[in-house]
LOKE-61707 format. One line per 10 residues: number of its first residue (from 1); for each residue x, y, z of N, C-alpha, C, O. Coordinates in Angstrom, 1 decimal. Example, Ala and Ser with C-alpha at 12.3 -4.5 7.8 and 13.67 -1.06 7.14 Angstrom:
2
1> 13.2/-5.7/7.8/12.3/-4.5/7.8/13.2/-3.3/7.8/14.2/-3.3/8.5; 12.8/-2.2/7.1/13.7/-1.1/7.1/12.9/0.0/7.9/13.4/1.1/8.0 .
end
This chain:
93
1> -3.9/2.5/10.7/-4.4/2.4/9.3/-5.9/2.4/9.3/-6.5/1.6/10.0; -6.5/3.3/8.5/-8.0/3.4/8.4/-8.4/3.2/7.0/-7.8/3.8/6.1; -9.5/2.4/6.8/-10.1/2.3/5.5/-10.7/3.6/5.1/-11.3/4.3/5.9; -10.7/4.0/3.8/-11.4/5.2/3.3/-12.7/4.7/2.9/-12.9/3.9/2.0; -13.8/5.3/3.6/-15.1/4.8/3.4/-15.5/5.1/1.9/-15.3/6.1/1.4; -16.1/4.0/1.3/-16.6/4.1/0.0/-15.6/4.0/-1.1/-15.9/4.2/-2.3; -14.3/3.8/-0.7/-13.2/3.7/-1.7/-12.5/2.4/-1.5/-11.8/2.2/-0.5; -12.6/1.5/-2.5/-12.0/0.2/-2.4/-10.5/0.3/-2.4/-9.9/0.9/-3.3; -9.9/-0.4/-1.4/-8.5/-0.5/-1.3/-7.7/0.8/-1.2/-6.6/0.9/-1.5; -8.4/1.8/-0.6/-7.7/3.1/-0.3/-7.7/3.2/1.2/-8.7/3.0/1.9 .
11> -6.6/3.7/1.8/-6.4/3.8/3.2/-5.8/5.1/3.6/-5.0/5.7/2.8; -6.0/5.5/4.8/-5.3/6.6/5.4/-4.3/6.0/6.4/-4.7/5.2/7.3; -3.1/6.4/6.3/-2.0/5.8/7.1/-1.3/7.0/7.8/-0.9/8.0/7.2; -1.2/6.8/9.1/-0.5/7.9/9.9/0.9/8.2/9.4/1.7/7.3/9.1; 1.2/9.4/9.4/2.5/9.9/9.0/3.5/9.7/10.2/3.1/9.9/11.4; 4.7/9.3/10.0/5.7/9.1/11.0/6.2/10.5/11.5/6.7/10.6/12.6; 6.1/11.5/10.6/6.7/12.8/10.9/5.7/13.8/11.3/6.0/14.8/12.0; 4.4/13.7/10.8/3.4/14.7/11.1/2.1/14.0/11.3/1.3/13.7/10.4; 1.8/13.7/12.6/0.6/12.9/13.0/-0.7/13.5/12.6/-1.7/12.9/12.5; -0.7/14.8/12.3/-1.9/15.6/12.0/-2.3/15.3/10.6/-3.5/15.6/10.2 .
21> -1.4/14.9/9.7/-1.7/14.7/8.3/-1.4/13.3/7.8/-0.3/13.0/7.4; -2.4/12.4/7.9/-2.1/11.0/7.4/-2.0/11.0/5.9/-2.4/11.9/5.2; -1.3/10.0/5.4/-1.1/9.8/4.0/-2.2/9.0/3.4/-2.7/8.0/4.0; -2.5/9.3/2.1/-3.5/8.5/1.4/-2.8/7.4/0.6/-1.9/7.7/-0.2; -3.1/6.1/0.8/-2.5/5.0/0.1/-3.6/4.3/-0.7/-4.7/4.0/-0.2; -3.3/4.1/-2.0/-4.2/3.4/-2.9/-3.4/2.1/-3.3/-2.5/2.2/-4.1; -3.9/1.0/-2.8/-3.2/-0.3/-3.1/-3.5/-0.8/-4.5/-2.8/-1.7/-5.0; -4.5/-0.3/-5.2/-4.8/-0.8/-6.6/-4.0/0.0/-7.6/-4.0/-0.4/-8.8; -3.5/1.1/-7.3/-2.8/2.0/-8.3/-1.5/1.3/-8.8/-0.9/0.4/-8.1; -1.2/1.6/-10.0/0.1/1.1/-10.6/0.1/-0.4/-10.7/1.2/-1.0/-10.3 .
31> -1.0/-1.0/-11.1/-1.0/-2.4/-11.3/-0.8/-3.2/-10.0/-0.4/-4.4/-10.1; -1.2/-2.6/-8.9/-1.1/-3.3/-7.6/0.2/-3.0/-6.9/0.3/-3.4/-5.7; 1.0/-2.2/-7.5/2.2/-1.7/-6.7/1.9/-0.7/-5.7/2.6/-0.5/-4.7; 0.7/0.0/-5.9/0.3/1.0/-4.9/0.8/2.4/-5.2/1.6/2.6/-6.1; 0.3/3.3/-4.4/0.7/4.7/-4.5/0.4/5.3/-3.2/-0.5/5.0/-2.5; 1.3/6.3/-2.8/1.1/7.0/-1.5/1.3/8.4/-1.7/2.0/8.9/-2.7; 0.7/9.2/-0.9/0.9/10.7/-1.0/2.1/11.2/-0.3/2.3/12.4/-0.3; 2.9/10.3/0.3/4.1/10.8/1.0/5.2/11.2/0.1/5.3/10.9/-1.1; 6.1/12.0/0.6/7.3/12.5/-0.2/8.2/11.4/-0.6/8.7/11.4/-1.8; 8.4/10.4/0.2/9.3/9.3/-0.1/8.8/8.5/-1.3/9.5/8.2/-2.2 .
41> 7.5/8.3/-1.4/6.9/7.6/-2.5/7.0/8.4/-3.8/7.4/7.9/-4.8; 6.7/9.7/-3.7/6.8/10.5/-4.9/8.2/10.7/-5.4/8.4/10.9/-6.6; 9.2/10.8/-4.5/10.5/11.1/-5.0/11.4/9.8/-5.2/12.4/9.9/-6.0; 11.1/8.7/-4.5/12.0/7.5/-4.6/11.3/6.3/-5.2/11.9/5.6/-6.0; 10.0/6.1/-4.9/9.4/4.9/-5.3/8.7/5.0/-6.7/8.9/4.2/-7.5; 8.0/6.1/-6.9/7.4/6.4/-8.2/8.3/6.4/-9.3/8.0/5.8/-10.4; 9.5/7.0/-9.3/10.4/7.0/-10.4/10.9/5.6/-10.8/11.0/5.3/-11.9; 11.0/4.7/-9.8/11.4/3.3/-10.1/10.3/2.6/-10.8/10.5/1.9/-11.8; 9.0/2.8/-10.4/7.9/2.2/-11.1/7.7/2.7/-12.5/7.6/2.0/-13.4; 7.8/4.0/-12.6/7.6/4.7/-13.9/8.7/4.3/-14.9/8.4/4.0/-16.0 .
51> 9.9/4.3/-14.4/11.0/3.9/-15.3/11.0/2.5/-15.8/11.3/2.2/-16.9; 10.6/1.6/-14.9/10.5/0.2/-15.2/9.4/0.0/-16.2/9.5/-0.8/-17.2; 8.3/0.7/-16.0/7.1/0.6/-17.0/7.5/1.1/-18.3/7.1/0.5/-19.4; 8.2/2.2/-18.4/8.6/2.8/-19.6/9.5/1.9/-20.4/9.5/1.9/-21.7; 10.3/1.1/-19.7/11.3/0.2/-20.4/10.6/-1.2/-20.7/11.3/-2.1/-21.2; 9.4/-1.3/-20.2/8.7/-2.6/-20.4/9.2/-3.7/-19.5/9.0/-4.9/-19.7; 9.8/-3.3/-18.4/10.3/-4.3/-17.4/9.2/-4.5/-16.3/8.3/-3.7/-16.1; 9.4/-5.5/-15.5/8.6/-5.8/-14.4/8.9/-4.8/-13.3/9.9/-4.0/-13.4; 8.2/-4.9/-12.2/8.5/-4.0/-11.1/9.9/-4.1/-10.6/10.5/-5.2/-10.8; 10.4/-3.1/-10.0/11.7/-3.2/-9.4/11.7/-4.1/-8.2/10.6/-4.6/-7.8 .
61> 12.8/-4.4/-7.6/12.8/-5.2/-6.4/11.8/-4.7/-5.4/11.7/-3.5/-5.1; 11.1/-5.6/-4.8/10.0/-5.2/-3.9/10.4/-4.3/-2.7/9.7/-3.4/-2.4; 11.5/-4.5/-2.0/11.9/-3.6/-0.9/12.1/-2.2/-1.4/11.9/-1.2/-0.6; 12.4/-2.0/-2.7/12.6/-0.7/-3.2/11.3/0.0/-3.6/11.2/1.2/-3.9; 10.3/-0.8/-3.8/9.0/-0.4/-4.4/8.1/0.3/-3.4/7.4/1.2/-3.8; 8.1/-0.2/-2.2/7.1/0.3/-1.2/7.6/1.2/-0.1/8.7/0.9/0.5; 6.9/2.3/0.1/7.3/3.2/1.2/6.6/2.5/2.5/5.9/1.6/2.3; 6.9/3.0/3.6/6.4/2.4/4.9/4.9/2.5/5.0/4.3/1.7/5.6; 4.3/3.5/4.4/2.9/3.7/4.4/2.2/2.6/3.6/1.1/2.0/4.0; 2.7/2.3/2.4/2.2/1.3/1.5/2.4/-0.1/2.2/1.4/-0.9/2.2 .
71> 3.5/-0.3/2.8/3.7/-1.6/3.6/2.7/-1.7/4.7/2.1/-2.8/4.9; 2.4/-0.6/5.4/1.4/-0.7/6.5/0.0/-0.9/6.0/-0.7/-1.7/6.6; -0.3/-0.3/4.9/-1.7/-0.6/4.3/-1.8/-2.0/3.8/-2.8/-2.6/4.0; -0.7/-2.5/3.2/-0.8/-3.9/2.7/-0.9/-4.9/3.9/-1.7/-5.8/3.8; -0.2/-4.6/4.9/-0.3/-5.5/6.1/-1.7/-5.4/6.7/-2.2/-6.4/7.1; -2.2/-4.2/6.8/-3.6/-4.0/7.3/-4.6/-4.8/6.5/-5.5/-5.5/7.0; -4.5/-4.7/5.1/-5.4/-5.4/4.3/-5.2/-6.9/4.4/-6.2/-7.7/4.5; -4.0/-7.4/4.5/-3.8/-8.9/4.6/-4.3/-9.3/6.0/-4.9/-10.4/6.0; -4.2/-8.6/7.0/-4.7/-9.0/8.3/-6.3/-9.1/8.3/-6.8/-10.0/8.8; -6.9/-8.1/7.6/-8.4/-8.2/7.5/-8.8/-9.4/6.6/-9.7/-10.1/7.0 .
81> -8.1/-9.6/5.6/-8.4/-10.7/4.7/-8.3/-12.1/5.4/-9.2/-12.9/5.3; -7.2/-12.2/6.1/-7.0/-13.5/6.9/-8.0/-13.7/8.0/-8.4/-14.8/8.2; -8.4/-12.6/8.7/-9.4/-12.7/9.7/-10.7/-13.2/9.1/-11.4/-14.0/9.7; -11.1/-12.6/8.0/-12.3/-12.9/7.3/-12.3/-14.4/6.8/-13.3/-15.1/7.0; -11.2/-14.8/6.2/-11.1/-16.1/5.7/-11.1/-17.1/6.9/-11.7/-18.2/6.7; -10.5/-16.8/8.0/-10.5/-17.7/9.1/-12.0/-17.9/9.7/-12.4/-19.0/10.0; -12.7/-16.8/9.7/-14.1/-16.9/10.2/-14.9/-17.7/9.2/-15.8/-18.6/9.6; -14.8/-17.5/7.9/-15.6/-18.2/6.9/-15.2/-19.7/6.7/-16.1/-20.5/6.4; -14.0/-20.0/6.9/-13.5/-21.4/6.7/-13.2/-22.1/8.0/-12.7/-23.2/8.0; -13.5/-21.5/9.1/-13.3/-22.2/10.4/-12.0/-21.9/10.9/-11.0/-22.0/10.2 .
91> -11.9/-21.6/12.2/-10.6/-21.3/12.8/-9.8/-22.6/12.9/-10.4/-23.7/13.3; -8.6/-22.6/12.7/-7.7/-23.7/12.9/-6.7/-23.5/14.0/-6.3/-22.3/14.2; -6.4/-24.5/14.7/-5.5/-24.4/15.8/-4.1/-24.9/15.4/-3.2/-24.8/16.2 .
end
């Protein structure tokens, strides 16, 4: 997972099927549900988010919401955040 320079909360995540073409993940899209350029997100995840929003409902169940690339980007972000907070607030054992 690589941060996209100059773009807040956007990441390039390696494709599991085509290593030459990483997917673009935006973790701030869709109210924080995220968005990915992969086929799975576009065909399975986006319709769930779109339909829930159209009906005024909250997000669908979280396991159904995220493709593997969004999950990887979220984990990457959380790891960075926790490392920064640990440095700023002192390491705990």
